[in-house]
DSSP file (Angstrom, degrees, kcal/mol; ACC not computed):
  #  RESIDUE AA STRUCTURE BP1 BP2  ACC     N-H-->O    O-->H-N    N-H-->O    O-->H-N    TCO  KAPPA ALPHA  PHI   PSI    X-CA   Y-CA   Z-CA
    1    1 A M              0   0    0      0, 0.0     6,-0.0     0, 0.0     4,-0.0   0.000 360.0 360.0 360.0 132.4  107.3  116.9  107.3
    2    2 A A    >   -     0   0    0      1,-0.1     3,-1.4     2,-0.1     0, 0.0  -0.313 360.0-121.1 -68.0 152.5  111.0  117.2  106.7
    3    3 A S  T 3  S+     0   0    0      1,-0.3    -1,-0.1     3,-0.1    74,-0.0   0.646 109.4  64.9 -72.2 -12.5  112.4  116.1  103.4
    4    4 A D  T 3  S+     0   0    0     73,-0.1     2,-0.3    74,-0.1    -1,-0.3   0.203  97.8  66.0 -96.2  18.2  114.7  113.6  105.1
    5    5 A T  S <  S-     0   0    0     -3,-1.4     2,-0.4    72,-0.2    71,-0.2  -0.873  71.9-139.8-127.1 165.4  111.7  111.6  106.3
    6    6 A T  E     -A   75   0A   0     69,-2.6    69,-3.1    -2,-0.3     2,-0.1  -0.991  18.5-130.1-129.3 124.8  109.0  109.6  104.5
    7    7 A S  E >>  -A   74   0A   0     -2,-0.4     4,-0.9    67,-0.2     3,-0.9  -0.449  14.2-130.5 -70.5 141.3  105.4  109.6  105.5
    8    8 A F  H 3> S+     0   0    0     65,-2.8     4,-3.1     1,-0.2     3,-0.3   0.838 106.2  69.5 -55.8 -32.6  103.7  106.3  106.0
    9    9 A D  H 3> S+     0   0    0     64,-0.4     4,-2.9     1,-0.2    -1,-0.2   0.854  91.3  57.4 -58.6 -36.5  100.9  107.8  103.7
   10   10 A I  H <> S+     0   0    0     -3,-0.9     4,-1.3     2,-0.2    -1,-0.2   0.924 114.1  37.9 -60.1 -44.3  103.2  107.7  100.7
   11   11 A I  H  X S+     0   0    0     -4,-0.9     4,-2.1    -3,-0.3    -2,-0.2   0.913 115.9  51.6 -74.2 -43.7  103.7  104.0  101.1
   12   12 A C  H  X S+     0   0    0     -4,-3.1     4,-2.8     1,-0.2    -2,-0.2   0.888 105.9  55.8 -62.5 -38.4  100.1  103.2  102.1
   13   13 A D  H  X S+     0   0    0     -4,-2.9     4,-1.9    -5,-0.2    -1,-0.2   0.906 108.6  47.5 -60.3 -41.3   98.7  105.1   99.1
   14   14 A R  H  X S+     0   0    0     -4,-1.3     4,-1.6    -5,-0.2    -1,-0.2   0.884 111.1  52.0 -65.1 -37.9  100.8  102.9   96.8
   15   15 A F  H  X S+     0   0    0     -4,-2.1     4,-1.4     2,-0.2    -2,-0.2   0.905 107.1  52.5 -64.0 -41.8   99.5   99.8   98.7
   16   16 A Y  H  < S+     0   0    0     -4,-2.8     4,-0.3     1,-0.2     3,-0.2   0.901 107.1  52.6 -61.1 -40.5   95.9  101.0   98.3
   17   17 A K  H >< S+     0   0    0     -4,-1.9     3,-0.8     1,-0.2    -1,-0.2   0.873 106.5  53.5 -62.1 -36.0   96.5  101.3   94.5
   18   18 A R  H 3< S+     0   0    0     -4,-1.6     3,-0.2     1,-0.2    -1,-0.2   0.835 118.2  36.2 -65.3 -31.8   97.8   97.7   94.5
   19   19 A L  T >< S+     0   0    0     -4,-1.4     3,-3.0    -3,-0.2    -1,-0.2   0.252  78.7 121.7-103.6  11.4   94.6   96.6   96.2
   20   20 A E  T <  S+     0   0    0     -3,-0.8    -1,-0.2    -4,-0.3    -2,-0.1   0.739  77.9  45.7 -54.8 -27.9   92.1   98.9   94.5
   21   21 A K  T 3  S+     0   0    0     -3,-0.2     2,-1.1    -4,-0.2    -1,-0.3   0.419  87.2 101.0 -94.1   1.9   90.0   96.1   93.1
   22   22 A D    X>  -     0   0    0     -3,-3.0     4,-1.0     1,-0.2     3,-0.8  -0.732  48.3-176.6 -91.8  95.8   89.9   94.2   96.4
   23   23 A D  H 3> S+     0   0    0     -2,-1.1     4,-2.8     1,-0.2     3,-0.2   0.823  77.2  66.0 -61.1 -32.1   86.5   95.0   97.9
   24   24 A E  H 34 S+     0   0    0      1,-0.2    -1,-0.2     2,-0.2    -2,-0.1   0.852 100.7  49.2 -60.6 -35.7   87.3   93.0  101.1
   25   25 A F  H <4 S+     0   0    0     -3,-0.8    -1,-0.2    -6,-0.2    -2,-0.2   0.857 122.5  29.4 -73.5 -34.4   90.1   95.4  102.1
   26   26 A F  H  < S+     0   0    0     -4,-1.0     2,-0.5    -3,-0.2    -2,-0.2   0.700 101.7  81.6-103.0 -22.4   88.1   98.6  101.7
   27   27 A N     <  +     0   0    0     -4,-2.8     2,-0.4    -5,-0.2     6,-0.0  -0.764  46.8 171.3 -97.4 127.5   84.4   97.7  102.3
   28   28 A Y    >   -     0   0    0     -2,-0.5     3,-0.6     3,-0.2     2,-0.3  -0.981  29.4-122.7-128.3 141.5   83.1   97.4  105.9
   29   29 A Y  T 3  S+     0   0    0     -2,-0.4     3,-0.1     1,-0.2    -2,-0.0  -0.622  82.1   6.3 -91.8 144.2   79.4   97.0  106.7
   30   30 A N  T 3  S+     0   0    0     -2,-0.3     2,-0.3     1,-0.2    -1,-0.2   0.763 102.3 103.4  62.7  31.4   77.3   99.3  108.8
   31   31 A I  S <  S-     0   0    0     -3,-0.6    -1,-0.2     2,-0.0    -3,-0.2  -0.970  74.8 -97.8-137.0 157.8   80.0  102.0  109.3
   32   32 A E     >  -     0   0    0     -2,-0.3     4,-2.3     1,-0.1     5,-0.2  -0.257  35.0-111.7 -68.6 158.1   80.6  105.4  107.8
   33   33 A M  H  > S+     0   0    0      1,-0.2     4,-2.5     2,-0.2     5,-0.2   0.882 118.0  54.6 -58.7 -40.7   83.0  105.9  104.9
   34   34 A S  H  > S+     0   0    0      1,-0.2     4,-1.9     2,-0.2    -1,-0.2   0.884 109.1  48.0 -63.8 -37.5   85.4  107.9  107.2
   35   35 A E  H  > S+     0   0    0      2,-0.2     4,-2.5     1,-0.2    -1,-0.2   0.891 110.5  51.9 -67.8 -39.3   85.5  105.0  109.7
   36   36 A A  H  X S+     0   0    0     -4,-2.3     4,-2.5     1,-0.2    -2,-0.2   0.908 109.9  49.1 -62.8 -41.7   86.1  102.5  106.8
   37   37 A Q  H  X S+     0   0    0     -4,-2.5     4,-2.3     2,-0.2    -1,-0.2   0.892 110.6  50.8 -64.5 -38.8   89.0  104.6  105.6
   38   38 A E  H  X S+     0   0    0     -4,-1.9     4,-2.4     2,-0.2    -2,-0.2   0.905 110.9  48.2 -65.4 -41.7   90.4  104.7  109.1
   39   39 A L  H  X S+     0   0    0     -4,-2.5     4,-2.3     2,-0.2    -2,-0.2   0.918 111.3  50.1 -64.3 -43.1   90.2  100.9  109.4
   40   40 A A  H  X S+     0   0    0     -4,-2.5     4,-2.6     1,-0.2    -2,-0.2   0.900 111.1  50.1 -61.4 -40.1   91.8  100.4  106.0
   41   41 A H  H  X S+     0   0    0     -4,-2.3     4,-3.0     2,-0.2    -2,-0.2   0.911 109.2  50.8 -65.5 -42.0   94.6  102.8  107.1
   42   42 A K  H  X S+     0   0    0     -4,-2.4     4,-2.1     2,-0.2    -2,-0.2   0.911 112.3  47.2 -62.1 -41.5   95.1  100.9  110.4
   43   43 A R  H  X S+     0   0    0     -4,-2.3     4,-2.2     2,-0.2    -2,-0.2   0.939 113.7  46.6 -65.0 -46.3   95.4   97.6  108.6
   44   44 A A  H  X S+     0   0    0     -4,-2.6     4,-2.6     1,-0.2    -2,-0.2   0.909 111.4  52.3 -62.7 -41.8   97.8   99.0  105.9
   45   45 A K  H  X S+     0   0    0     -4,-3.0     4,-2.7     1,-0.2    -1,-0.2   0.891 107.6  52.8 -60.9 -39.7   99.9  100.6  108.7
   46   46 A G  H  X S+     0   0    0     -4,-2.1     4,-2.3     2,-0.2    -1,-0.2   0.918 110.3  46.5 -62.1 -43.9  100.0   97.3  110.5
   47   47 A Y  H  X S+     0   0    0     -4,-2.2     4,-2.3     2,-0.2    -2,-0.2   0.906 112.3  51.9 -64.1 -40.4  101.3   95.6  107.3
   48   48 A L  H  X S+     0   0    0     -4,-2.6     4,-2.9     2,-0.2    -2,-0.2   0.936 110.6  46.6 -61.9 -47.5  103.8   98.4  106.8
   49   49 A I  H  X S+     0   0    0     -4,-2.7     4,-2.6     1,-0.2    -1,-0.2   0.901 110.9  52.9 -63.4 -40.7  105.2   98.1  110.3
   50   50 A D  H  X S+     0   0    0     -4,-2.3     4,-2.0    -5,-0.2    -1,-0.2   0.925 112.5  45.2 -58.5 -44.2  105.4   94.3  110.0
   51   51 A V  H  X S+     0   0    0     -4,-2.3     4,-3.0     2,-0.2     5,-0.2   0.920 111.8  50.7 -67.8 -44.1  107.4   94.7  106.8
   52   52 A L  H  X S+     0   0    0     -4,-2.9     4,-1.9     1,-0.2    -1,-0.2   0.907 110.9  50.1 -60.6 -40.2  109.7   97.4  108.2
   53   53 A D  H  < S+     0   0    0     -4,-2.6     4,-0.5    -5,-0.2    -1,-0.2   0.893 112.0  47.6 -65.1 -39.3  110.4   95.1  111.2
   54   54 A K  H >< S+     0   0    0     -4,-2.0     3,-1.2     1,-0.2     4,-0.4   0.922 111.5  50.0 -66.6 -43.0  111.2   92.2  108.9
   55   55 A L  H >< S+     0   0    0     -4,-3.0     3,-1.3     1,-0.3    -2,-0.2   0.842 102.5  61.7 -64.0 -31.8  113.5   94.3  106.8
   56   56 A S  T 3< S+     0   0    0     -4,-1.9    -1,-0.3     1,-0.3    -2,-0.2   0.691 101.1  54.5 -68.6 -15.5  115.3   95.6  109.9
   57   57 A Q  T <  S+     0   0    0     -3,-1.2     2,-0.4    -4,-0.5    -1,-0.3   0.518  85.9  99.7 -92.4  -7.1  116.3   92.0  110.5
   58   58 A V  S X  S-     0   0    0     -3,-1.3     3,-0.5    -4,-0.4     2,-0.1  -0.661  71.8-131.8 -82.3 131.0  117.9   91.5  107.1
   59   59 A G  T 3  S+     0   0    0     -2,-0.4    -2,-0.1     1,-0.2    -1,-0.1  -0.342  77.8  29.3 -78.5 162.6  121.6   91.9  107.1
   60   60 A D  T 3  S+     0   0    0      1,-0.2     2,-0.3    -2,-0.1    -1,-0.2   0.712  77.1 144.8  64.5  26.5  123.8   94.0  104.8
   61   61 A L    <   -     0   0    0     -3,-0.5    -1,-0.2     2,-0.1    85,-0.1  -0.693  51.7-135.2 -91.3 152.1  121.2   96.7  104.0
   62   62 A Q  S    S+     0   0    0     -2,-0.3     2,-0.3     2,-0.0    -1,-0.1   0.588  86.4  41.9 -83.2 -10.9  122.3  100.3  103.5
   63   63 A V  S    S-     0   0    0     14,-0.0     2,-0.8    87,-0.0    -2,-0.1  -0.916  82.8-117.3-132.4 160.4  119.6  101.8  105.7
   64   64 A D    >   -     0   0    0     -2,-0.3     3,-1.9     1,-0.1    -8,-0.1  -0.847  20.9-169.1-100.6 102.8  118.0  100.8  109.0
   65   65 A F  T 3  S+     0   0    0     -2,-0.8    -9,-0.2     1,-0.3    -1,-0.1   0.557  82.3  70.2 -71.8  -6.0  114.3  100.1  108.4
   66   66 A S  T 3  S+     0   0    0      1,-0.1     2,-1.8   -10,-0.1    -1,-0.3   0.489  72.1  98.9 -84.0  -1.7  113.7  100.0  112.1
   67   67 A D    <   +     0   0    0     -3,-1.9     9,-2.7   -15,-0.1     2,-0.3  -0.522  58.6 114.9 -86.1  72.1  114.2  103.8  112.1
   68   68 A Y  E     -B   75   0A   0     -2,-1.8     2,-0.6     7,-0.3     7,-0.3  -0.933  61.5-133.3-136.4 160.5  110.6  104.8  112.0
   69   69 A D  E  >> -B   74   0A   0      5,-3.2     5,-1.6    -2,-0.3     4,-1.5  -0.930  13.5-169.3-118.0 105.6  108.2  106.6  114.3
   70   70 A E  T  45S+     0   0    0     -2,-0.6    -1,-0.1     1,-0.2     5,-0.0   0.853  87.0  50.8 -64.1 -35.7  104.9  104.7  114.6
   71   71 A E  T  45S+     0   0    0      1,-0.2    -1,-0.2     2,-0.1    -2,-0.0   0.929 118.2  36.2 -69.6 -45.8  103.1  107.6  116.4
   72   72 A L  T  45S-     0   0    0      2,-0.1    -1,-0.2   -64,-0.0    -2,-0.2   0.606 105.9-132.1 -80.5 -11.5  104.2  110.3  113.9
   73   73 A E  T  <5 +     0   0    0     -4,-1.5   -65,-2.8     1,-0.2   -64,-0.4   0.940  61.6 123.5  57.5  53.0  103.8  107.7  111.1
   74   74 A V  E   < -AB   7  69A   0     -5,-1.6    -5,-3.2   -67,-0.3     2,-0.5  -0.983  61.0-133.4-138.0 151.1  107.1  108.5  109.4
   75   75 A I  E     -AB   6  68A   0    -69,-3.1   -69,-2.6    -2,-0.3     2,-0.5  -0.900  31.4-128.0 -96.4 133.4  110.2  106.7  108.4
   76   76 A N  S    S+     0   0    0     -9,-2.7     2,-0.3    -2,-0.5   -71,-0.1   0.035  84.9  45.9 -83.0  30.8  113.1  108.7  109.6
   77   77 A F  S    S-     0   0    0     -2,-0.5     2,-0.5   -71,-0.1   -71,-0.2  -0.963  97.6 -85.8-156.4 164.1  114.9  108.8  106.2
   78   78 A E        -     0   0    0     -2,-0.3     2,-0.4   -74,-0.1   -72,-0.1  -0.627  40.9-142.6 -79.5 122.3  113.9  109.4  102.6
   79   79 A I        -     0   0    0     -2,-0.5   -74,-0.0    -4,-0.1    -1,-0.0  -0.675  13.8-131.7 -84.7 134.8  112.7  106.3  101.0
   80   80 A K    >>  -     0   0    0     -2,-0.4     4,-2.1     1,-0.1     3,-0.8  -0.500  23.7-109.8 -82.1 154.9  113.7  105.8   97.3
   81   81 A P  H 3> S+     0   0    0      0, 0.0     4,-2.3     0, 0.0     5,-0.2   0.871 119.9  53.1 -53.1 -40.5  111.1  104.8   94.7
   82   82 A K  H 3> S+     0   0    0      1,-0.2     4,-1.9     2,-0.2     5,-0.1   0.820 108.4  51.0 -67.4 -28.3  112.6  101.3   94.4
   83   83 A E  H <> S+     0   0    0     -3,-0.8     4,-2.8     2,-0.2    -1,-0.2   0.866 107.3  52.8 -73.9 -37.3  112.3  100.9   98.2
   84   84 A I  H  X S+     0   0    0     -4,-2.1     4,-2.9     2,-0.2     5,-0.2   0.938 109.9  49.1 -60.5 -45.3  108.7  101.9   98.1
   85   85 A R  H  X S+     0   0    0     -4,-2.3     4,-2.5     1,-0.2    -2,-0.2   0.925 112.2  47.6 -60.5 -45.6  108.0   99.3   95.4
   86   86 A L  H  X S+     0   0    0     -4,-1.9     4,-2.2     2,-0.2    -1,-0.2   0.928 113.6  47.5 -61.5 -46.4  109.8   96.6   97.5
   87   87 A I  H  X S+     0   0    0     -4,-2.8     4,-2.5     2,-0.2    -2,-0.2   0.918 112.3  48.9 -63.3 -44.3  108.0   97.5  100.7
   88   88 A V  H  X S+     0   0    0     -4,-2.9     4,-2.5     2,-0.2    -1,-0.2   0.905 110.4  51.3 -64.0 -41.1  104.6   97.5   98.9
   89   89 A D  H  X S+     0   0    0     -4,-2.5     4,-1.9    -5,-0.2    -1,-0.2   0.909 112.2  46.6 -61.1 -41.2  105.3   94.1   97.3
   90   90 A L  H  X S+     0   0    0     -4,-2.2     4,-2.3     2,-0.2    -2,-0.2   0.869 110.6  52.6 -69.6 -36.0  106.2   92.8  100.7
   91   91 A M  H  X S+     0   0    0     -4,-2.5     4,-2.6     2,-0.2    -2,-0.2   0.903 108.2  51.5 -63.5 -40.6  103.1   94.3  102.3
   92   92 A F  H  X S+     0   0    0     -4,-2.5     4,-2.6     2,-0.2    -2,-0.2   0.906 108.7  50.5 -63.1 -41.5  101.0   92.7   99.6
   93   93 A Q  H  X S+     0   0    0     -4,-1.9     4,-2.6     2,-0.2    -2,-0.2   0.930 110.2  50.0 -61.4 -44.8  102.6   89.3  100.4
   94   94 A E  H  X S+     0   0    0     -4,-2.3     4,-0.8     1,-0.2    -2,-0.2   0.924 111.2  50.1 -57.2 -45.0  101.8   89.9  104.1
   95   95 A Y  H >< S+     0   0    0     -4,-2.6     3,-0.7     1,-0.2     4,-0.3   0.919 112.8  45.1 -61.1 -45.9   98.2   90.7  103.1
   96   96 A M  H >< S+     0   0    0     -4,-2.6     3,-1.3     1,-0.2    -1,-0.2   0.861 107.2  58.9 -68.5 -35.3   97.8   87.6  101.0
   97   97 A E  H >< S+     0   0    0     -4,-2.6     3,-1.5     1,-0.2    -1,-0.2   0.679  85.3  80.1 -69.0 -16.5   99.4   85.3  103.6
   98   98 A K  T << S+     0   0    0     -4,-0.8     4,-0.3    -3,-0.7    -1,-0.2   0.751  89.5  55.1 -63.6 -22.0   96.8   86.3  106.2
   99   99 A D  T <> S+     0   0    0     -3,-1.3     4,-1.6    -4,-0.3     3,-0.3   0.540  81.1  88.9 -89.1  -6.3   94.4   83.8  104.6
  100  100 A I  H <> S+     0   0    0     -3,-1.5     4,-1.8     1,-0.2     3,-0.4   0.920  85.6  52.8 -59.0 -44.8   96.7   80.8  104.8
  101  101 A P  H  > S+     0   0    0      0, 0.0     4,-2.7     0, 0.0    -1,-0.2   0.852 104.9  57.4 -60.0 -30.7   95.4   79.8  108.3
  102  102 A L  H  > S+     0   0    0     -3,-0.3     4,-2.6    -4,-0.3    -2,-0.2   0.887 103.7  52.0 -65.4 -37.9   91.9   79.9  106.9
  103  103 A L  H  X S+     0   0    0     -4,-1.6     4,-1.9    -3,-0.4    -1,-0.2   0.915 111.5  46.9 -63.0 -41.7   92.8   77.3  104.3
  104  104 A H  H  X S+     0   0    0     -4,-1.8     4,-1.8     2,-0.2    -2,-0.2   0.933 113.6  47.3 -65.1 -46.2   94.2   75.1  107.1
  105  105 A A  H  X S+     0   0    0     -4,-2.7     4,-2.0     1,-0.2    -2,-0.2   0.877 109.7  54.8 -63.0 -37.0   91.1   75.6  109.2
  106  106 A F  H  X S+     0   0    0     -4,-2.6     4,-0.6     1,-0.2    -1,-0.2   0.896 107.6  49.4 -63.2 -40.6   88.9   74.9  106.2
  107  107 A K  H  < S+     0   0    0     -4,-1.9     3,-0.4     1,-0.2    -1,-0.2   0.858 110.9  50.3 -66.4 -35.8   90.7   71.6  105.7
  108  108 A I  H  < S+     0   0    0     -4,-1.8    -2,-0.2     1,-0.2    -1,-0.2   0.876 107.6  52.3 -71.4 -37.6   90.2   70.6  109.3
  109  109 A N  H  < S+     0   0    0     -4,-2.0     2,-0.4    -5,-0.1    -1,-0.2   0.571 108.0  54.3 -79.3  -9.7   86.5   71.3  109.5
  110  110 A F  S  < S-     0   0    0     -4,-0.6     0, 0.0    -3,-0.4     0, 0.0  -0.923  79.8-119.9-127.4 150.6   85.6   69.2  106.4
  111  111 A T     >  -     0   0    0     -2,-0.4     4,-2.2     1,-0.1     3,-0.2  -0.401  39.6-102.8 -77.0 163.3   86.1   65.6  105.4
  112  112 A P  H  > S+     0   0    0      0, 0.0     4,-1.6     0, 0.0     5,-0.1   0.871 124.0  52.5 -56.6 -36.4   88.0   65.0  102.2
  113  113 A S  H  > S+     0   0    0      1,-0.2     4,-1.1     2,-0.2     5,-0.1   0.882 107.8  51.6 -69.2 -35.1   84.8   64.2  100.3
  114  114 A D  H  > S+     0   0    0     -3,-0.2     4,-3.0     1,-0.2     3,-0.5   0.915 107.7  53.0 -62.3 -42.1   83.3   67.6  101.5
  115  115 A L  H  X S+     0   0    0     -4,-2.2     4,-1.7     1,-0.2    -1,-0.2   0.848 103.6  56.1 -63.9 -34.0   86.3   69.4  100.2
  116  116 A N  H  < S+     0   0    0     -4,-1.6    -1,-0.2    -5,-0.2    -2,-0.2   0.829 114.9  39.2 -67.6 -29.9   86.0   67.8   96.8
  117  117 A I  H  < S+     0   0    0     -4,-1.1    -2,-0.2    -3,-0.5    -1,-0.2   0.904 124.6  36.3 -82.5 -44.9   82.4   69.2   96.6
  118  118 A I  H  < S-     0   0    0     -4,-3.0    -3,-0.2     1,-0.3    -2,-0.2   0.954 135.3  -8.2 -78.4 -52.5   83.0   72.6   98.2
  119  119 A T  S  < S-     0   0    0     -4,-1.7    -1,-0.3    -5,-0.3    -2,-0.2  -0.895  72.2-126.1-150.6 115.7   86.5   73.6   97.0
  120  120 A P    >>  -     0   0    0      0, 0.0     3,-1.3     0, 0.0     4,-1.2  -0.242  23.8-119.4 -61.6 148.8   88.8   71.3   95.1
  121  121 A S  H 3> S+     0   0    0      1,-0.3     4,-2.9     2,-0.2     5,-0.2   0.779 111.9  67.6 -60.6 -25.4   92.3   70.9   96.5
  122  122 A T  H 3> S+     0   0    0      1,-0.2     4,-2.4     2,-0.2    -1,-0.3   0.857  97.5  52.4 -64.7 -32.4   93.7   72.4   93.3
  123  123 A E  H <> S+     0   0    0     -3,-1.3     4,-1.8     2,-0.2    -1,-0.2   0.916 111.6  45.5 -68.2 -41.1   92.1   75.7   94.2
  124  124 A R  H  X S+     0   0    0     -4,-1.2     4,-2.4     2,-0.2    -2,-0.2   0.920 113.9  49.5 -64.8 -42.5   93.8   75.6   97.6
  125  125 A R  H  X S+     0   0    0     -4,-2.9     4,-2.7     1,-0.2    -2,-0.2   0.889 107.2  55.0 -63.6 -39.1   97.0   74.6   96.0
  126  126 A T  H  X S+     0   0    0     -4,-2.4     4,-2.1     2,-0.2    -1,-0.2   0.900 108.5  48.8 -60.1 -41.0   96.7   77.4   93.5
  127  127 A Y  H  X S+     0   0    0     -4,-1.8     4,-2.1     2,-0.2    -2,-0.2   0.935 113.0  45.7 -65.8 -45.9   96.4   79.9   96.3
  128  128 A T  H  X S+     0   0    0     -4,-2.4     4,-2.5     1,-0.2    -2,-0.2   0.857 110.9  54.3 -66.9 -32.7   99.5   78.5   98.1
  129  129 A D  H  X S+     0   0    0     -4,-2.7     4,-2.6     2,-0.2    -1,-0.2   0.888 106.4  52.4 -64.9 -38.1  101.3   78.5   94.8
  130  130 A L  H  X S+     0   0    0     -4,-2.1     4,-2.6     2,-0.2    -2,-0.2   0.929 110.0  47.9 -61.1 -45.4  100.5   82.2   94.4
  131  131 A I  H  X S+     0   0    0     -4,-2.1     4,-2.6     1,-0.2    -2,-0.2   0.923 112.0  49.6 -61.9 -44.4  101.9   82.8   97.9
  132  132 A D  H  X S+     0   0    0     -4,-2.5     4,-2.6     1,-0.2    -1,-0.2   0.895 110.8  50.4 -61.4 -39.7  105.1   80.8   97.0
  133  133 A S  H  X S+     0   0    0     -4,-2.6     4,-2.6     2,-0.2    -2,-0.2   0.916 110.6  48.6 -64.9 -43.6  105.4   82.8   93.8
  134  134 A L  H  X S+     0   0    0     -4,-2.6     4,-2.7     1,-0.2     5,-0.2   0.917 112.3  49.8 -60.3 -43.1  105.1   86.1   95.7
  135  135 A N  H  X S+     0   0    0     -4,-2.6     4,-2.6     2,-0.2    -2,-0.2   0.927 111.5  47.3 -62.4 -46.3  107.7   84.9   98.2
  136  136 A T  H  X S+     0   0    0     -4,-2.6     4,-2.1     2,-0.2    -2,-0.2   0.925 114.2  47.2 -61.6 -46.0  110.1   83.9   95.5
  137  137 A K  H  X S+     0   0    0     -4,-2.6     4,-2.4     1,-0.2    -2,-0.2   0.917 114.0  47.4 -61.9 -44.0  109.7   87.1   93.6
  138  138 A N  H  X S+     0   0    0     -4,-2.7     4,-2.6     2,-0.2    -2,-0.2   0.869 109.9  52.4 -69.4 -36.3  110.1   89.2   96.7
  139  139 A E  H  X S+     0   0    0     -4,-2.6     4,-2.4    -5,-0.2    -1,-0.2   0.914 111.5  47.3 -63.4 -41.5  113.2   87.3   97.9
  140  140 A A  H  X S+     0   0    0     -4,-2.1     4,-2.5     2,-0.2    -2,-0.2   0.908 112.9  48.9 -65.5 -41.7  114.8   87.9   94.4
  141  141 A S  H  X S+     0   0    0     -4,-2.4     4,-2.5     2,-0.2    -2,-0.2   0.906 112.3  48.2 -64.0 -41.4  113.8   91.6   94.6
  142  142 A L  H  X S+     0   0    0     -4,-2.6     4,-2.5     2,-0.2    -2,-0.2   0.905 111.8  49.4 -65.9 -41.5  115.3   91.9   98.1
  143  143 A D  H  X S+     0   0    0     -4,-2.4     4,-1.3     2,-0.2    -2,-0.2   0.911 111.9  48.6 -63.4 -42.4  118.5   90.2   97.1
  144  144 A N  H  < S+     0   0    0     -4,-2.5     3,-0.3     1,-0.2    -2,-0.2   0.916 111.9  49.8 -62.5 -43.7  118.8   92.5   94.1
  145  145 A Y  H >< S+     0   0    0     -4,-2.5     3,-1.4     1,-0.2    -2,-0.2   0.908 108.1  53.2 -61.6 -43.2  118.2   95.5   96.3
  146  146 A K  H 3< S+     0   0    0     -4,-2.5    -1,-0.2     1,-0.3    -2,-0.2   0.812 108.4  51.0 -61.7 -30.6  120.8   94.3   98.8
  147  147 A N  T 3< S+     0   0    0     -4,-1.3     9,-2.6    -3,-0.3    10,-0.5   0.304 102.7  70.6 -95.0   9.5  123.4   94.1   96.1
  148  148 A R  B <  S-C  155   0B   0     -3,-1.4     2,-0.3     7,-0.3     7,-0.2  -0.939  88.8-104.1-126.9 148.9  122.9   97.5   94.6
  149  149 A D     >  -     0   0    0      5,-3.1     4,-2.5    -2,-0.4     5,-0.1  -0.545  29.9-139.2 -65.8 128.5  123.7  101.0   95.8
  150  150 A R  T  4 S+     0   0    0     -2,-0.3   -68,-0.2     1,-0.2    -1,-0.2   0.730  98.2  42.8 -67.9 -21.0  120.4  102.5   96.9
  151  151 A N  T  4 S+     0   0    0      3,-0.1    -1,-0.2   -71,-0.0    -2,-0.0   0.857 128.8  22.1 -90.8 -40.5  121.2  105.9   95.3
  152  152 A T  T  4 S-     0   0    0      2,-0.1    -2,-0.2     0, 0.0     3,-0.1   0.714  88.7-132.8-101.8 -24.0  122.7  104.9   92.0
  153  153 A G     <  +     0   0    0     -4,-2.5     2,-0.1     1,-0.3    -3,-0.1   0.451  58.6 140.3  82.3  -0.1  121.4  101.4   91.4
  154  154 A K        -     0   0    0      1,-0.1    -5,-3.1    -6,-0.1    -1,-0.3  -0.460  63.3 -94.6 -77.6 149.5  124.9  100.2   90.5
  155  155 A L  B     -C  148   0B   0     -7,-0.2    -7,-0.3     1,-0.1     3,-0.1  -0.347  26.5-146.2 -60.1 139.7  126.1   96.8   91.7
  156  156 A L  S    S+     0   0    0     -9,-2.6     2,-0.5     1,-0.2    -1,-0.1   0.864  85.7  34.0 -77.4 -36.8  128.0   97.0   94.9
  157  157 A K        +     0   0    0    -10,-0.5     2,-0.4     2,-0.0    -1,-0.2  -0.976  70.0 178.3-125.5 122.3  130.4   94.2   94.1
  158  158 A V        -     0   0    0     -2,-0.5     2,-0.5    -3,-0.1     0, 0.0  -0.975  26.9-128.9-125.0 134.8  131.5   93.5   90.6
  159  159 A I        -     0   0    0     -2,-0.4     2,-1.1     1,-0.0     3,-0.1  -0.705  16.5-143.7 -81.3 126.8  134.0   90.9   89.4
  160  160 A D    >   -     0   0    0     -2,-0.5     3,-1.4     1,-0.2     4,-0.2  -0.781  18.0-176.6 -91.8  96.8  136.7   92.3   87.3
  161  161 A Y  G >  S+     0   0    0     -2,-1.1     3,-1.4     1,-0.3    -1,-0.2   0.674  72.8  76.3 -70.5 -16.3  137.2   89.5   84.7
  162  162 A S  G 3  S+     0   0    0      1,-0.3    -1,-0.3    -3,-0.1    -2,-0.0   0.734  83.9  66.4 -68.1 -18.9  140.1   91.4   83.1
  163  163 A K  G <  S+     0   0    0     -3,-1.4     2,-0.6     2,-0.1    -1,-0.3   0.710  91.4  72.9 -70.9 -19.5  142.3   90.4   86.1
  164  164 A Y  S <  S-     0   0    0     -3,-1.4    -1,-0.1    -4,-0.2     2,-0.1  -0.861  78.8-146.3-102.9 121.2  142.0   86.8   85.0
  165  165 A G        -     0   0    0     -2,-0.6     2,-1.5     1,-0.1    -2,-0.1  -0.299  25.0-104.2 -81.6 166.5  144.0   85.9   81.9
  166  166 A D              0   0    0      1,-0.2    -1,-0.1    -2,-0.1    -2,-0.0  -0.658 360.0 360.0 -87.0  80.8  143.1   83.4   79.2
  167  167 A E              0   0    0     -2,-1.5    -1,-0.2     0, 0.0    -2,-0.0   0.432 360.0 360.0 -99.3 360.0  145.5   80.7   80.3
């Protein structure tokens, strides 16, 4: 792999570390370990591609996140550590958001009194609050990333207050 590309594996490995305690992501029943690893990789790759496609729609970024090769599993430029962190955080949000439809389906299939016995609404609200918190954090991280030089980390636009006198 050329040094001016980034393997999907680098990002997926960081994503796996983020999920290391999540048995649901890694454990599959009645299949070999190699098949389970392959399934986990396909899922992680799917989240990665979803995130890269979303980032490619964001304006004012210094790189084109749509510049990847799904077949070769590489991004066609070198990803910086702070970009890996941002992408992994967004992948984690995507992963967590996959259960939101289940919460909705769960509410439809049970009466309000059933829900109070089976799972209190506060637990559902806590989960949606977690998703909202991830979204808020990731939006702030993305905004911070957009406003900094990707190589130096310095702010791209700085107000020079010395131009304004004390009048």
